[in-house]
C-alpha positions in Angstrom: -7.8 3.9 -1.0 -6.4 2.0 -4.0 -3.9 0.4 -1.7 -6.8 -1.2 0.3 -8.4 -2.3 -2.9 -5.2 -3.9 -4.1 -4.7 -5.7 -0.8 -8.3 -6.9 -0.7 -8.1 -8.1 -4.3 -5.0 -9.9 -3.5 -6.5 -11.7 -0.5 -9.5 -12.7 -2.7 -7.2 -14.1 -5.3 -5.3 -16.0 -2.7 -8.5 -17.5 -1.3 -9.7 -18.4 -4.8 -6.3 -20.0 -5.5 -6.5 -22.0 -2.3 -10.0 -23.2 -3.1 -9.3 -24.2 -6.7 -5.7 -25.4 -6.1 -4.5 -22.9 -8.6 -1.0 -21.9 -7.4 -0.6 -19.3 -10.1 -3.7 -17.4 -8.9 -2.6 -17.7 -5.3 0.8 -16.2 -6.2 -0.8 -13.5 -8.2 -2.9 -12.6 -5.2 0.2 -12.4 -3.0 1.8 -10.1 -5.5 -1.3 -7.8 -5.6 -1.5 -7.7 -1.8 2.2 -6.9 -1.4 1.9 -4.2 -4.1 -0.8 -2.6 -2.1 1.3 -2.7 1.1 4.3 -1.2 -0.7 2.1 1.6 -2.2 0.7 2.3 1.3 4.2 2.5 2.8 5.4 5.0 0.3 2.3 7.2 0.5 2.7 7.3 4.3 6.4 8.2 3.9 5.5 11.0 1.5 2.8 12.3 3.8 5.3 12.4 6.7 7.8 14.2 4.5 5.2 16.7 3.4 4.3 17.3 7.1 8.0 17.8 8.0 8.4 20.3 5.1 5.3 22.3 6.3 6.7 22.4 9.9 10.0 23.7 8.7 8.3 26.3 6.6 6.2 27.5 9.5 9.3 27.7 11.7 11.2 29.7 9.2 8.3 32.1 8.7 8.0 32.7 12.4 11.7 33.7 12.8 
């Protein structure tokens, strides 16, 4: 959820930077949006790894 918030905040900052001509604010927005995307990527990878570990545990317990 925080990832979505970071991405939304970044898009808002970028839009505000565009409207005001503030390149620093626009760049800060891009950074926030990208940070949210990176966090989301790693959380998804962690979830997939956790699922894989659970599957391996189930398989070992059945044997």
